[in-house]
mmCIF entry with sequence, helices, sheets and N, C-alpha, C, O atoms, coordinates in Angstrom:
data_MODEL
# 
_entry.id   MODEL 
# 
_entity.id                         1 
_entity.type                       polymer 
_entity.pdbx_number_of_molecules   1 
# 
_entity_poly.entity_id                      1 
_entity_poly.type                           'polypeptide(L)' 
_entity_poly.nstd_linkage                   no 
_entity_poly.nstd_monomer                   no 
_entity_poly.pdbx_seq_one_letter_code       MLIPAPIHLFAHMRGVYRTSIVGTLARMFLLFLGSAVAAGILIVGLIAVGLNGMGA 
_entity_poly.pdbx_seq_one_letter_code_can   MLIPAPIHLFAHMRGVYRTSIVGTLARMFLLFLGSAVAAGILIVGLIAVGLNGMGA 
_entity_poly.pdbx_strand_id                 A 
# 
loop_
_entity_poly_seq.entity_id 
_entity_poly_seq.num 
_entity_poly_seq.mon_id 
_entity_poly_seq.hetero 
1 1  MET n 
1 2  LEU n 
1 3  ILE n 
1 4  PRO n 
1 5  ALA n 
1 6  PRO n 
1 7  ILE n 
1 8  HIS n 
1 9  LEU n 
1 10 PHE n 
1 11 ALA n 
1 12 HIS n 
1 13 MET n 
1 14 ARG n 
1 15 GLY n 
1 16 VAL n 
1 17 TYR n 
1 18 ARG n 
1 19 THR n 
1 20 SER n 
1 21 ILE n 
1 22 VAL n 
1 23 GLY n 
1 24 THR n 
1 25 LEU n 
1 26 ALA n 
1 27 ARG n 
1 28 MET n 
1 29 PHE n 
1 30 LEU n 
1 31 LEU n 
1 32 PHE n 
1 33 LEU n 
1 34 GLY n 
1 35 SER n 
1 36 ALA n 
1 37 VAL n 
1 38 ALA n 
1 39 ALA n 
1 40 GLY n 
1 41 ILE n 
1 42 LEU n 
1 43 ILE n 
1 44 VAL n 
1 45 GLY n 
1 46 LEU n 
1 47 ILE n 
1 48 ALA n 
1 49 VAL n 
1 50 GLY n 
1 51 LEU n 
1 52 ASN n 
1 53 GLY n 
1 54 MET n 
1 55 GLY n 
1 56 ALA n 
# 
_struct_asym.id          A 
_struct_asym.entity_id   1 
# 
loop_
_struct_conf.conf_type_id 
_struct_conf.id 
_struct_conf.pdbx_PDB_helix_id 
_struct_conf.beg_label_comp_id 
_struct_conf.beg_label_asym_id 
_struct_conf.beg_label_seq_id 
_struct_conf.pdbx_beg_PDB_ins_code 
_struct_conf.end_label_comp_id 
_struct_conf.end_label_asym_id 
_struct_conf.end_label_seq_id 
_struct_conf.pdbx_end_PDB_ins_code 
_struct_conf.beg_auth_comp_id 
_struct_conf.beg_auth_asym_id 
_struct_conf.beg_auth_seq_id 
_struct_conf.end_auth_comp_id 
_struct_conf.end_auth_asym_id 
_struct_conf.end_auth_seq_id 
_struct_conf.pdbx_PDB_helix_class 
_struct_conf.details 
_struct_conf.pdbx_PDB_helix_length 
HELX_P HELX_P1 AA1 PRO A 4  ? TYR A 17 ? PRO A 4  TYR A 17 1 ? 14 
HELX_P HELX_P2 AA2 ILE A 21 ? LEU A 51 ? ILE A 21 LEU A 51 1 ? 31 
# 
_struct_conf_type.id          HELX_P 
_struct_conf_type.criteria    ? 
_struct_conf_type.reference   ? 
# 
loop_
_atom_site.group_PDB 
_atom_site.id 
_atom_site.type_symbol 
_atom_site.label_atom_id 
_atom_site.label_alt_id 
_atom_site.label_comp_id 
_atom_site.label_asym_id 
_atom_site.label_entity_id 
_atom_site.label_seq_id 
_atom_site.pdbx_PDB_ins_code 
_atom_site.Cartn_x 
_atom_site.Cartn_y 
_atom_site.Cartn_z 
_atom_site.occupancy 
_atom_site.B_iso_or_equiv 
_atom_site.pdbx_formal_charge 
_atom_site.auth_seq_id 
_atom_site.auth_comp_id 
_atom_site.auth_asym_id 
_atom_site.auth_atom_id 
_atom_site.pdbx_PDB_model_num 
ATOM 1   N N  . MET A 1 1  ? 10.802  9.867   1.959   1.00 0.00 ? 1  MET A N  1 
ATOM 2   C CA . MET A 1 1  ? 10.522  10.063  0.489   1.00 0.00 ? 1  MET A CA 1 
ATOM 3   C C  . MET A 1 1  ? 9.361   9.017   0.021   1.00 0.00 ? 1  MET A C  1 
ATOM 4   O O  . MET A 1 1  ? 8.659   9.228   -0.968  1.00 0.00 ? 1  MET A O  1 
ATOM 5   N N  . LEU A 1 2  ? 9.245   7.870   0.844   1.00 0.00 ? 2  LEU A N  1 
ATOM 6   C CA . LEU A 1 2  ? 8.263   6.801   0.588   1.00 0.00 ? 2  LEU A CA 1 
ATOM 7   C C  . LEU A 1 2  ? 6.913   7.158   1.232   1.00 0.00 ? 2  LEU A C  1 
ATOM 8   O O  . LEU A 1 2  ? 5.936   6.490   0.893   1.00 0.00 ? 2  LEU A O  1 
ATOM 9   N N  . ILE A 1 3  ? 6.767   8.144   2.125   1.00 0.00 ? 3  ILE A N  1 
ATOM 10  C CA . ILE A 1 3  ? 5.601   8.391   2.826   1.00 0.00 ? 3  ILE A CA 1 
ATOM 11  C C  . ILE A 1 3  ? 4.459   8.854   1.978   1.00 0.00 ? 3  ILE A C  1 
ATOM 12  O O  . ILE A 1 3  ? 3.327   8.431   2.212   1.00 0.00 ? 3  ILE A O  1 
ATOM 13  N N  . PRO A 1 4  ? 4.705   9.753   0.945   1.00 0.00 ? 4  PRO A N  1 
ATOM 14  C CA . PRO A 1 4  ? 3.642   10.141  0.081   1.00 0.00 ? 4  PRO A CA 1 
ATOM 15  C C  . PRO A 1 4  ? 3.090   8.995   -0.768  1.00 0.00 ? 4  PRO A C  1 
ATOM 16  O O  . PRO A 1 4  ? 1.978   9.130   -1.279  1.00 0.00 ? 4  PRO A O  1 
ATOM 17  N N  . ALA A 1 5  ? 3.773   7.915   -0.945  1.00 0.00 ? 5  ALA A N  1 
ATOM 18  C CA . ALA A 1 5  ? 3.292   6.774   -1.881  1.00 0.00 ? 5  ALA A CA 1 
ATOM 19  C C  . ALA A 1 5  ? 1.922   6.310   -1.434  1.00 0.00 ? 5  ALA A C  1 
ATOM 20  O O  . ALA A 1 5  ? 1.012   6.329   -2.262  1.00 0.00 ? 5  ALA A O  1 
ATOM 21  N N  . PRO A 1 6  ? 1.674   5.859   -0.095  1.00 0.00 ? 6  PRO A N  1 
ATOM 22  C CA . PRO A 1 6  ? 0.359   5.291   0.240   1.00 0.00 ? 6  PRO A CA 1 
ATOM 23  C C  . PRO A 1 6  ? -0.723  6.416   0.075   1.00 0.00 ? 6  PRO A C  1 
ATOM 24  O O  . PRO A 1 6  ? -1.849  6.106   -0.315  1.00 0.00 ? 6  PRO A O  1 
ATOM 25  N N  . ILE A 1 7  ? -0.420  7.644   0.351   1.00 0.00 ? 7  ILE A N  1 
ATOM 26  C CA . ILE A 1 7  ? -1.445  8.717   0.228   1.00 0.00 ? 7  ILE A CA 1 
ATOM 27  C C  . ILE A 1 7  ? -1.769  8.892   -1.293  1.00 0.00 ? 7  ILE A C  1 
ATOM 28  O O  . ILE A 1 7  ? -2.939  9.025   -1.654  1.00 0.00 ? 7  ILE A O  1 
ATOM 29  N N  . HIS A 1 8  ? -0.778  8.891   -2.141  1.00 0.00 ? 8  HIS A N  1 
ATOM 30  C CA . HIS A 1 8  ? -1.045  8.999   -3.575  1.00 0.00 ? 8  HIS A CA 1 
ATOM 31  C C  . HIS A 1 8  ? -1.846  7.785   -4.102  1.00 0.00 ? 8  HIS A C  1 
ATOM 32  O O  . HIS A 1 8  ? -2.758  7.960   -4.910  1.00 0.00 ? 8  HIS A O  1 
ATOM 33  N N  . LEU A 1 9  ? -1.529  6.614   -3.672  1.00 0.00 ? 9  LEU A N  1 
ATOM 34  C CA . LEU A 1 9  ? -2.247  5.428   -3.831  1.00 0.00 ? 9  LEU A CA 1 
ATOM 35  C C  . LEU A 1 9  ? -3.788  5.492   -3.513  1.00 0.00 ? 9  LEU A C  1 
ATOM 36  O O  . LEU A 1 9  ? -4.718  5.188   -4.260  1.00 0.00 ? 9  LEU A O  1 
ATOM 37  N N  . PHE A 1 10 ? -3.832  5.968   -2.200  1.00 0.00 ? 10 PHE A N  1 
ATOM 38  C CA . PHE A 1 10 ? -5.193  6.147   -1.652  1.00 0.00 ? 10 PHE A CA 1 
ATOM 39  C C  . PHE A 1 10 ? -6.119  7.116   -2.493  1.00 0.00 ? 10 PHE A C  1 
ATOM 40  O O  . PHE A 1 10 ? -7.294  6.845   -2.738  1.00 0.00 ? 10 PHE A O  1 
ATOM 41  N N  . ALA A 1 11 ? -5.492  8.256   -2.908  1.00 0.00 ? 11 ALA A N  1 
ATOM 42  C CA . ALA A 1 11 ? -6.272  9.138   -3.669  1.00 0.00 ? 11 ALA A CA 1 
ATOM 43  C C  . ALA A 1 11 ? -6.626  8.710   -5.035  1.00 0.00 ? 11 ALA A C  1 
ATOM 44  O O  . ALA A 1 11 ? -7.712  8.987   -5.543  1.00 0.00 ? 11 ALA A O  1 
ATOM 45  N N  . HIS A 1 12 ? -5.715  8.041   -5.620  1.00 0.00 ? 12 HIS A N  1 
ATOM 46  C CA . HIS A 1 12 ? -6.137  7.504   -7.009  1.00 0.00 ? 12 HIS A CA 1 
ATOM 47  C C  . HIS A 1 12 ? -7.057  6.263   -7.057  1.00 0.00 ? 12 HIS A C  1 
ATOM 48  O O  . HIS A 1 12 ? -7.806  6.054   -8.012  1.00 0.00 ? 12 HIS A O  1 
ATOM 49  N N  . MET A 1 13 ? -6.963  5.436   -5.965  1.00 0.00 ? 13 MET A N  1 
ATOM 50  C CA . MET A 1 13 ? -7.837  4.340   -5.811  1.00 0.00 ? 13 MET A CA 1 
ATOM 51  C C  . MET A 1 13 ? -9.188  4.877   -5.479  1.00 0.00 ? 13 MET A C  1 
ATOM 52  O O  . MET A 1 13 ? -10.191 4.380   -5.992  1.00 0.00 ? 13 MET A O  1 
ATOM 53  N N  . ARG A 1 14 ? -9.254  5.858   -4.652  1.00 0.00 ? 14 ARG A N  1 
ATOM 54  C CA . ARG A 1 14 ? -10.596 6.389   -4.290  1.00 0.00 ? 14 ARG A CA 1 
ATOM 55  C C  . ARG A 1 14 ? -11.248 7.054   -5.406  1.00 0.00 ? 14 ARG A C  1 
ATOM 56  O O  . ARG A 1 14 ? -12.464 6.926   -5.553  1.00 0.00 ? 14 ARG A O  1 
ATOM 57  N N  . GLY A 1 15 ? -10.503 7.799   -6.257  1.00 0.00 ? 15 GLY A N  1 
ATOM 58  C CA . GLY A 1 15 ? -11.047 8.304   -7.359  1.00 0.00 ? 15 GLY A CA 1 
ATOM 59  C C  . GLY A 1 15 ? -11.417 7.448   -8.554  1.00 0.00 ? 15 GLY A C  1 
ATOM 60  O O  . GLY A 1 15 ? -12.413 7.682   -9.239  1.00 0.00 ? 15 GLY A O  1 
ATOM 61  N N  . VAL A 1 16 ? -10.568 6.435   -8.782  1.00 0.00 ? 16 VAL A N  1 
ATOM 62  C CA . VAL A 1 16 ? -10.860 5.362   -9.811  1.00 0.00 ? 16 VAL A CA 1 
ATOM 63  C C  . VAL A 1 16 ? -12.086 4.520   -9.423  1.00 0.00 ? 16 VAL A C  1 
ATOM 64  O O  . VAL A 1 16 ? -13.005 4.421   -10.236 1.00 0.00 ? 16 VAL A O  1 
ATOM 65  N N  . TYR A 1 17 ? -12.149 3.961   -8.332  1.00 0.00 ? 17 TYR A N  1 
ATOM 66  C CA . TYR A 1 17 ? -13.268 3.072   -8.017  1.00 0.00 ? 17 TYR A CA 1 
ATOM 67  C C  . TYR A 1 17 ? -14.405 3.792   -7.318  1.00 0.00 ? 17 TYR A C  1 
ATOM 68  O O  . TYR A 1 17 ? -15.403 3.158   -6.979  1.00 0.00 ? 17 TYR A O  1 
ATOM 69  N N  . ARG A 1 18 ? -14.303 4.974   -7.111  1.00 0.00 ? 18 ARG A N  1 
ATOM 70  C CA . ARG A 1 18 ? -15.485 5.816   -6.442  1.00 0.00 ? 18 ARG A CA 1 
ATOM 71  C C  . ARG A 1 18 ? -15.993 5.133   -5.236  1.00 0.00 ? 18 ARG A C  1 
ATOM 72  O O  . ARG A 1 18 ? -17.207 5.013   -5.073  1.00 0.00 ? 18 ARG A O  1 
ATOM 73  N N  . THR A 1 19 ? -15.076 4.642   -4.314  1.00 0.00 ? 19 THR A N  1 
ATOM 74  C CA . THR A 1 19 ? -15.553 3.994   -3.157  1.00 0.00 ? 19 THR A CA 1 
ATOM 75  C C  . THR A 1 19 ? -15.383 4.869   -1.989  1.00 0.00 ? 19 THR A C  1 
ATOM 76  O O  . THR A 1 19 ? -14.729 5.908   -2.071  1.00 0.00 ? 19 THR A O  1 
ATOM 77  N N  . SER A 1 20 ? -16.005 4.445   -0.799  1.00 0.00 ? 20 SER A N  1 
ATOM 78  C CA . SER A 1 20 ? -15.937 5.207   0.420   1.00 0.00 ? 20 SER A CA 1 
ATOM 79  C C  . SER A 1 20 ? -14.432 5.121   0.968   1.00 0.00 ? 20 SER A C  1 
ATOM 80  O O  . SER A 1 20 ? -13.570 4.429   0.425   1.00 0.00 ? 20 SER A O  1 
ATOM 81  N N  . ILE A 1 21 ? -14.241 5.826   1.995   1.00 0.00 ? 21 ILE A N  1 
ATOM 82  C CA . ILE A 1 21 ? -12.916 5.768   2.604   1.00 0.00 ? 21 ILE A CA 1 
ATOM 83  C C  . ILE A 1 21 ? -12.641 4.433   3.203   1.00 0.00 ? 21 ILE A C  1 
ATOM 84  O O  . ILE A 1 21 ? -11.520 3.930   3.121   1.00 0.00 ? 21 ILE A O  1 
ATOM 85  N N  . VAL A 1 22 ? -13.645 3.840   3.807   1.00 0.00 ? 22 VAL A N  1 
ATOM 86  C CA . VAL A 1 22 ? -13.456 2.477   4.351   1.00 0.00 ? 22 VAL A CA 1 
ATOM 87  C C  . VAL A 1 22 ? -13.218 1.427   3.180   1.00 0.00 ? 22 VAL A C  1 
ATOM 88  O O  . VAL A 1 22 ? -12.398 0.520   3.320   1.00 0.00 ? 22 VAL A O  1 
ATOM 89  N N  . GLY A 1 23 ? -13.901 1.573   2.119   1.00 0.00 ? 23 GLY A N  1 
ATOM 90  C CA . GLY A 1 23 ? -13.793 0.614   0.952   1.00 0.00 ? 23 GLY A CA 1 
ATOM 91  C C  . GLY A 1 23 ? -12.461 0.721   0.452   1.00 0.00 ? 23 GLY A C  1 
ATOM 92  O O  . GLY A 1 23 ? -11.809 -0.276  0.142   1.00 0.00 ? 23 GLY A O  1 
ATOM 93  N N  . THR A 1 24 ? -12.001 1.959   0.356   1.00 0.00 ? 24 THR A N  1 
ATOM 94  C CA . THR A 1 24 ? -10.763 2.251   -0.292  1.00 0.00 ? 24 THR A CA 1 
ATOM 95  C C  . THR A 1 24 ? -9.535  1.610   0.635   1.00 0.00 ? 24 THR A C  1 
ATOM 96  O O  . THR A 1 24 ? -8.582  0.980   0.177   1.00 0.00 ? 24 THR A O  1 
ATOM 97  N N  . LEU A 1 25 ? -9.752  1.888   1.924   1.00 0.00 ? 25 LEU A N  1 
ATOM 98  C CA . LEU A 1 25 ? -8.776  1.351   2.963   1.00 0.00 ? 25 LEU A CA 1 
ATOM 99  C C  . LEU A 1 25 ? -8.846  -0.237  2.792   1.00 0.00 ? 25 LEU A C  1 
ATOM 100 O O  . LEU A 1 25 ? -7.773  -0.840  2.771   1.00 0.00 ? 25 LEU A O  1 
ATOM 101 N N  . ALA A 1 26 ? -9.950  -0.899  2.677   1.00 0.00 ? 26 ALA A N  1 
ATOM 102 C CA . ALA A 1 26 ? -10.083 -2.258  2.528   1.00 0.00 ? 26 ALA A CA 1 
ATOM 103 C C  . ALA A 1 26 ? -9.351  -2.758  1.292   1.00 0.00 ? 26 ALA A C  1 
ATOM 104 O O  . ALA A 1 26 ? -8.630  -3.753  1.368   1.00 0.00 ? 26 ALA A O  1 
ATOM 105 N N  . ARG A 1 27 ? -9.516  -2.100  0.176   1.00 0.00 ? 27 ARG A N  1 
ATOM 106 C CA . ARG A 1 27 ? -8.878  -2.441  -1.054  1.00 0.00 ? 27 ARG A CA 1 
ATOM 107 C C  . ARG A 1 27 ? -7.285  -2.334  -0.910  1.00 0.00 ? 27 ARG A C  1 
ATOM 108 O O  . ARG A 1 27 ? -6.534  -3.211  -1.335  1.00 0.00 ? 27 ARG A O  1 
ATOM 109 N N  . MET A 1 28 ? -6.892  -1.282  -0.329  1.00 0.00 ? 28 MET A N  1 
ATOM 110 C CA . MET A 1 28 ? -5.503  -1.139  -0.068  1.00 0.00 ? 28 MET A CA 1 
ATOM 111 C C  . MET A 1 28 ? -4.955  -2.235  0.792   1.00 0.00 ? 28 MET A C  1 
ATOM 112 O O  . MET A 1 28 ? -3.872  -2.746  0.507   1.00 0.00 ? 28 MET A O  1 
ATOM 113 N N  . PHE A 1 29 ? -5.670  -2.633  1.863   1.00 0.00 ? 29 PHE A N  1 
ATOM 114 C CA . PHE A 1 29 ? -5.183  -3.692  2.708   1.00 0.00 ? 29 PHE A CA 1 
ATOM 115 C C  . PHE A 1 29 ? -5.087  -4.957  2.000   1.00 0.00 ? 29 PHE A C  1 
ATOM 116 O O  . PHE A 1 29 ? -4.132  -5.701  2.223   1.00 0.00 ? 29 PHE A O  1 
ATOM 117 N N  . LEU A 1 30 ? -6.048  -5.284  1.115   1.00 0.00 ? 30 LEU A N  1 
ATOM 118 C CA . LEU A 1 30 ? -5.926  -6.562  0.462   1.00 0.00 ? 30 LEU A CA 1 
ATOM 119 C C  . LEU A 1 30 ? -4.904  -6.500  -0.690  1.00 0.00 ? 30 LEU A C  1 
ATOM 120 O O  . LEU A 1 30 ? -4.446  -7.555  -1.129  1.00 0.00 ? 30 LEU A O  1 
ATOM 121 N N  . LEU A 1 31 ? -4.541  -5.356  -1.181  1.00 0.00 ? 31 LEU A N  1 
ATOM 122 C CA . LEU A 1 31 ? -3.499  -5.129  -2.169  1.00 0.00 ? 31 LEU A CA 1 
ATOM 123 C C  . LEU A 1 31 ? -2.225  -5.321  -1.384  1.00 0.00 ? 31 LEU A C  1 
ATOM 124 O O  . LEU A 1 31 ? -1.342  -6.006  -1.900  1.00 0.00 ? 31 LEU A O  1 
ATOM 125 N N  . PHE A 1 32 ? -2.031  -4.777  -0.166  1.00 0.00 ? 32 PHE A N  1 
ATOM 126 C CA . PHE A 1 32 ? -0.784  -4.991  0.618   1.00 0.00 ? 32 PHE A CA 1 
ATOM 127 C C  . PHE A 1 32 ? -0.667  -6.472  1.027   1.00 0.00 ? 32 PHE A C  1 
ATOM 128 O O  . PHE A 1 32 ? 0.442   -7.006  1.013   1.00 0.00 ? 32 PHE A O  1 
ATOM 129 N N  . LEU A 1 33 ? -1.745  -7.143  1.384   1.00 0.00 ? 33 LEU A N  1 
ATOM 130 C CA . LEU A 1 33 ? -1.651  -8.491  1.850   1.00 0.00 ? 33 LEU A CA 1 
ATOM 131 C C  . LEU A 1 33 ? -1.294  -9.385  0.506   1.00 0.00 ? 33 LEU A C  1 
ATOM 132 O O  . LEU A 1 33 ? -0.469  -10.295 0.587   1.00 0.00 ? 33 LEU A O  1 
ATOM 133 N N  . GLY A 1 34 ? -1.815  -9.142  -0.460  1.00 0.00 ? 34 GLY A N  1 
ATOM 134 C CA . GLY A 1 34 ? -1.395  -9.956  -1.665  1.00 0.00 ? 34 GLY A CA 1 
ATOM 135 C C  . GLY A 1 34 ? 0.023   -9.664  -2.012  1.00 0.00 ? 34 GLY A C  1 
ATOM 136 O O  . GLY A 1 34 ? 0.735   -10.604 -2.365  1.00 0.00 ? 34 GLY A O  1 
ATOM 137 N N  . SER A 1 35 ? 0.514   -8.441  -1.946  1.00 0.00 ? 35 SER A N  1 
ATOM 138 C CA . SER A 1 35 ? 1.921   -8.205  -2.223  1.00 0.00 ? 35 SER A CA 1 
ATOM 139 C C  . SER A 1 35 ? 2.896   -8.755  -1.238  1.00 0.00 ? 35 SER A C  1 
ATOM 140 O O  . SER A 1 35 ? 4.021   -9.115  -1.584  1.00 0.00 ? 35 SER A O  1 
ATOM 141 N N  . ALA A 1 36 ? 2.448   -8.822  0.031   1.00 0.00 ? 36 ALA A N  1 
ATOM 142 C CA . ALA A 1 36 ? 3.318   -9.361  1.052   1.00 0.00 ? 36 ALA A CA 1 
ATOM 143 C C  . ALA A 1 36 ? 3.418   -10.907 0.792   1.00 0.00 ? 36 ALA A C  1 
ATOM 144 O O  . ALA A 1 36 ? 4.501   -11.484 0.886   1.00 0.00 ? 36 ALA A O  1 
ATOM 145 N N  . VAL A 1 37 ? 2.332   -11.518 0.484   1.00 0.00 ? 37 VAL A N  1 
ATOM 146 C CA . VAL A 1 37 ? 2.265   -12.991 0.207   1.00 0.00 ? 37 VAL A CA 1 
ATOM 147 C C  . VAL A 1 37 ? 3.149   -13.302 -0.987  1.00 0.00 ? 37 VAL A C  1 
ATOM 148 O O  . VAL A 1 37 ? 3.942   -14.244 -0.960  1.00 0.00 ? 37 VAL A O  1 
ATOM 149 N N  . ALA A 1 38 ? 2.995   -12.440 -2.118  1.00 0.00 ? 38 ALA A N  1 
ATOM 150 C CA . ALA A 1 38 ? 3.837   -12.692 -3.256  1.00 0.00 ? 38 ALA A CA 1 
ATOM 151 C C  . ALA A 1 38 ? 5.303   -12.527 -2.896  1.00 0.00 ? 38 ALA A C  1 
ATOM 152 O O  . ALA A 1 38 ? 6.140   -13.377 -3.202  1.00 0.00 ? 38 ALA A O  1 
ATOM 153 N N  . ALA A 1 39 ? 5.592   -11.406 -2.235  1.00 0.00 ? 39 ALA A N  1 
ATOM 154 C CA . ALA A 1 39 ? 7.071   -11.164 -1.865  1.00 0.00 ? 39 ALA A CA 1 
ATOM 155 C C  . ALA A 1 39 ? 7.549   -12.402 -0.991  1.00 0.00 ? 39 ALA A C  1 
ATOM 156 O O  . ALA A 1 39 ? 8.678   -12.843 -1.207  1.00 0.00 ? 39 ALA A O  1 
ATOM 157 N N  . GLY A 1 40 ? 6.800   -12.950 -0.076  1.00 0.00 ? 40 GLY A N  1 
ATOM 158 C CA . GLY A 1 40 ? 7.169   -14.014 0.747   1.00 0.00 ? 40 GLY A CA 1 
ATOM 159 C C  . GLY A 1 40 ? 7.495   -15.195 0.015   1.00 0.00 ? 40 GLY A C  1 
ATOM 160 O O  . GLY A 1 40 ? 8.497   -15.866 0.263   1.00 0.00 ? 40 GLY A O  1 
ATOM 161 N N  . ILE A 1 41 ? 6.559   -15.497 -1.002  1.00 0.00 ? 41 ILE A N  1 
ATOM 162 C CA . ILE A 1 41 ? 6.806   -16.770 -1.897  1.00 0.00 ? 41 ILE A CA 1 
ATOM 163 C C  . ILE A 1 41 ? 8.014   -16.542 -2.672  1.00 0.00 ? 41 ILE A C  1 
ATOM 164 O O  . ILE A 1 41 ? 8.807   -17.475 -2.797  1.00 0.00 ? 41 ILE A O  1 
ATOM 165 N N  . LEU A 1 42 ? 8.255   -15.396 -3.216  1.00 0.00 ? 42 LEU A N  1 
ATOM 166 C CA . LEU A 1 42 ? 9.583   -15.074 -4.004  1.00 0.00 ? 42 LEU A CA 1 
ATOM 167 C C  . LEU A 1 42 ? 10.857  -15.326 -3.107  1.00 0.00 ? 42 LEU A C  1 
ATOM 168 O O  . LEU A 1 42 ? 11.815  -15.996 -3.493  1.00 0.00 ? 42 LEU A O  1 
ATOM 169 N N  . ILE A 1 43 ? 10.771  -14.726 -1.881  1.00 0.00 ? 43 ILE A N  1 
ATOM 170 C CA . ILE A 1 43 ? 11.979  -14.928 -0.977  1.00 0.00 ? 43 ILE A CA 1 
ATOM 171 C C  . ILE A 1 43 ? 12.140  -16.418 -0.563  1.00 0.00 ? 43 ILE A C  1 
ATOM 172 O O  . ILE A 1 43 ? 13.275  -16.895 -0.560  1.00 0.00 ? 43 ILE A O  1 
ATOM 173 N N  . VAL A 1 44 ? 11.100  -17.162 -0.222  1.00 0.00 ? 44 VAL A N  1 
ATOM 174 C CA . VAL A 1 44 ? 11.213  -18.508 0.101   1.00 0.00 ? 44 VAL A CA 1 
ATOM 175 C C  . VAL A 1 44 ? 11.811  -19.276 -1.097  1.00 0.00 ? 44 VAL A C  1 
ATOM 176 O O  . VAL A 1 44 ? 12.724  -20.081 -0.918  1.00 0.00 ? 44 VAL A O  1 
ATOM 177 N N  . GLY A 1 45 ? 11.280  -19.019 -2.357  1.00 0.00 ? 45 GLY A N  1 
ATOM 178 C CA . GLY A 1 45 ? 11.830  -19.668 -3.552  1.00 0.00 ? 45 GLY A CA 1 
ATOM 179 C C  . GLY A 1 45 ? 13.324  -19.348 -3.843  1.00 0.00 ? 45 GLY A C  1 
ATOM 180 O O  . GLY A 1 45 ? 14.119  -20.181 -4.277  1.00 0.00 ? 45 GLY A O  1 
ATOM 181 N N  . LEU A 1 46 ? 13.613  -18.089 -3.567  1.00 0.00 ? 46 LEU A N  1 
ATOM 182 C CA . LEU A 1 46 ? 15.074  -17.799 -3.799  1.00 0.00 ? 46 LEU A CA 1 
ATOM 183 C C  . LEU A 1 46 ? 15.937  -18.434 -2.828  1.00 0.00 ? 46 LEU A C  1 
ATOM 184 O O  . LEU A 1 46 ? 17.059  -18.826 -3.148  1.00 0.00 ? 46 LEU A O  1 
ATOM 185 N N  . ILE A 1 47 ? 15.421  -18.571 -1.526  1.00 0.00 ? 47 ILE A N  1 
ATOM 186 C CA . ILE A 1 47 ? 16.268  -19.355 -0.597  1.00 0.00 ? 47 ILE A CA 1 
ATOM 187 C C  . ILE A 1 47 ? 16.366  -20.795 -0.970  1.00 0.00 ? 47 ILE A C  1 
ATOM 188 O O  . ILE A 1 47 ? 17.459  -21.360 -0.922  1.00 0.00 ? 47 ILE A O  1 
ATOM 189 N N  . ALA A 1 48 ? 15.268  -21.426 -1.342  1.00 0.00 ? 48 ALA A N  1 
ATOM 190 C CA . ALA A 1 48 ? 15.267  -22.778 -1.846  1.00 0.00 ? 48 ALA A CA 1 
ATOM 191 C C  . ALA A 1 48 ? 16.248  -23.060 -2.938  1.00 0.00 ? 48 ALA A C  1 
ATOM 192 O O  . ALA A 1 48 ? 16.967  -24.059 -2.921  1.00 0.00 ? 48 ALA A O  1 
ATOM 193 N N  . VAL A 1 49 ? 16.265  -22.122 -3.929  1.00 0.00 ? 49 VAL A N  1 
ATOM 194 C CA . VAL A 1 49 ? 17.232  -22.395 -5.018  1.00 0.00 ? 49 VAL A CA 1 
ATOM 195 C C  . VAL A 1 49 ? 18.618  -22.110 -4.556  1.00 0.00 ? 49 VAL A C  1 
ATOM 196 O O  . VAL A 1 49 ? 19.543  -22.763 -5.038  1.00 0.00 ? 49 VAL A O  1 
ATOM 197 N N  . GLY A 1 50 ? 18.847  -21.157 -3.628  1.00 0.00 ? 50 GLY A N  1 
ATOM 198 C CA . GLY A 1 50 ? 20.187  -21.032 -3.145  1.00 0.00 ? 50 GLY A CA 1 
ATOM 199 C C  . GLY A 1 50 ? 20.663  -22.180 -2.305  1.00 0.00 ? 50 GLY A C  1 
ATOM 200 O O  . GLY A 1 50 ? 21.831  -22.566 -2.352  1.00 0.00 ? 50 GLY A O  1 
ATOM 201 N N  . LEU A 1 51 ? 19.736  -22.731 -1.524  1.00 0.00 ? 51 LEU A N  1 
ATOM 202 C CA . LEU A 1 51 ? 20.226  -23.962 -0.742  1.00 0.00 ? 51 LEU A CA 1 
ATOM 203 C C  . LEU A 1 51 ? 20.246  -25.267 -1.561  1.00 0.00 ? 51 LEU A C  1 
ATOM 204 O O  . LEU A 1 51 ? 20.731  -26.300 -1.099  1.00 0.00 ? 51 LEU A O  1 
ATOM 205 N N  . ASN A 1 52 ? 19.710  -25.190 -2.775  1.00 0.00 ? 52 ASN A N  1 
ATOM 206 C CA . ASN A 1 52 ? 19.843  -26.396 -3.608  1.00 0.00 ? 52 ASN A CA 1 
ATOM 207 C C  . ASN A 1 52 ? 20.994  -26.286 -4.626  1.00 0.00 ? 52 ASN A C  1 
ATOM 208 O O  . ASN A 1 52 ? 20.899  -26.809 -5.736  1.00 0.00 ? 52 ASN A O  1 
ATOM 209 N N  . GLY A 1 53 ? 21.998  -25.653 -4.263  1.00 0.00 ? 53 GLY A N  1 
ATOM 210 C CA . GLY A 1 53 ? 23.262  -25.604 -5.050  1.00 0.00 ? 53 GLY A CA 1 
ATOM 211 C C  . GLY A 1 53 ? 23.034  -24.656 -6.312  1.00 0.00 ? 53 GLY A C  1 
ATOM 212 O O  . GLY A 1 53 ? 23.366  -25.080 -7.418  1.00 0.00 ? 53 GLY A O  1 
ATOM 213 N N  . MET A 1 54 ? 22.519  -23.479 -6.189  1.00 0.00 ? 54 MET A N  1 
ATOM 214 C CA . MET A 1 54 ? 22.282  -22.581 -7.228  1.00 0.00 ? 54 MET A CA 1 
ATOM 215 C C  . MET A 1 54 ? 21.437  -23.046 -8.428  1.00 0.00 ? 54 MET A C  1 
ATOM 216 O O  . MET A 1 54 ? 21.678  -22.620 -9.557  1.00 0.00 ? 54 MET A O  1 
ATOM 217 N N  . GLY A 1 55 ? 20.510  -23.863 -8.196  1.00 0.00 ? 55 GLY A N  1 
ATOM 218 C CA . GLY A 1 55 ? 19.649  -24.337 -9.180  1.00 0.00 ? 55 GLY A CA 1 
ATOM 219 C C  . GLY A 1 55 ? 20.160  -25.377 -10.155 1.00 0.00 ? 55 GLY A C  1 
ATOM 220 O O  . GLY A 1 55 ? 19.464  -25.737 -11.105 1.00 0.00 ? 55 GLY A O  1 
ATOM 221 N N  . ALA A 1 56 ? 21.370  -25.863 -9.927  1.00 0.00 ? 56 ALA A N  1 
ATOM 222 C CA . ALA A 1 56 ? 21.899  -26.778 -10.756 1.00 0.00 ? 56 ALA A CA 1 
ATOM 223 C C  . ALA A 1 56 ? 21.432  -28.198 -10.601 1.00 0.00 ? 56 ALA A C  1 
ATOM 224 O O  . ALA A 1 56 ? 21.881  -29.079 -11.333 1.00 0.00 ? 56 ALA A O  1 
# 
């Protein structure tokens, strides 16, 4: 069910920004990289709060 999501994102980003296929893939990669970094920071923060006695 999640397979069409990247295709949908690709089609919309290509249409909105009017970039080439390579340019759109580069934007998608940077978007993925930023999302992965943000998710990693969130997970590390949640683990730190959990190990610190529930934030108290």
